[in-house]
N, C-alpha and C positions, 0 to 999 in steps of 0.2 A: 394817196398812198394806202395800200391794203394792209391788213394785219400781217399778212405774210411778209410783205416788204418791210414793215416796221420791225418784225422779229429778226429778219436778216440783217437789217441795219444795226440793231442793238448788238447782235453777235459780232458784227464788224467793229463796233465801238469798244467791245471788250478786249479787242486785240491792240488797241491804241496804247500809247505810252502812259496816259493817265485816264483809265476807263471811267472813273467817277465823273470827271469833268466832261469827257466826251459824251457820256450818256445824258448828263444834265443839259448840255447844249442841244442834243437831239430832242430832248423833251421840250425845250423852248421852241425849237423848230416845229414840232408837232402842234404845240399850243398855238403858235402864230399862224399855222396853216388851217386852223379851225377845229382841230381835234379837242374834244372836251376832257375834263378831268377824269370822268369815269372810264373813258377809252384808254387813257394813259395809265391809270391805276390797274386796269385789267391786263393791259399789255405787260407792265412791269411785274405784276404778281405772277402771271403765267411764266415769265422768264425766271423769276425768283424760284418758283416751284421746280422748274427744270434744273436750275443750278443746284438746288438742294438735293434733288434726286441723283444728280451726277457727283455730289459731294465736292462741288467747286465753290469753296468758301470765298475766294477772292472775287469771283464773278458775282456771287450772291451779295457780298458787301457793296460792290459798285452799284448794283440795282437798288439795294436798300437805301443807299445814300441818296439816289435820285428820288426814290419813293418818299423820303422824308420831306423833300422840297415840294412834292406834288400834294401830299396830304396836310402839310403845314406843321410838321414836327421840326420846326426850325424858327429862327427869328422871323417875325412878320414881314420884314423887308425882303427876305429871301424866298418867301412862298411864291410858287409859280402859278397857282390858280386861285 
């Protein structure tokens, strides 16, 4: 899956009923397919920057929720990497 594909999928996940959960599930899929933590962090950060520029707070929050689980700002049992 290319970066472009990942970005498109993230944008699709933002349209789901529960974007935070959908994005976290996608991050797990990326991890399980062999993408490393740095790849996922860079992907999420890029999308968060775009959400901020577009003043889309809801989308930014969903990305930030997923980022917390990627970088470990969560209970150890919830950390994804």
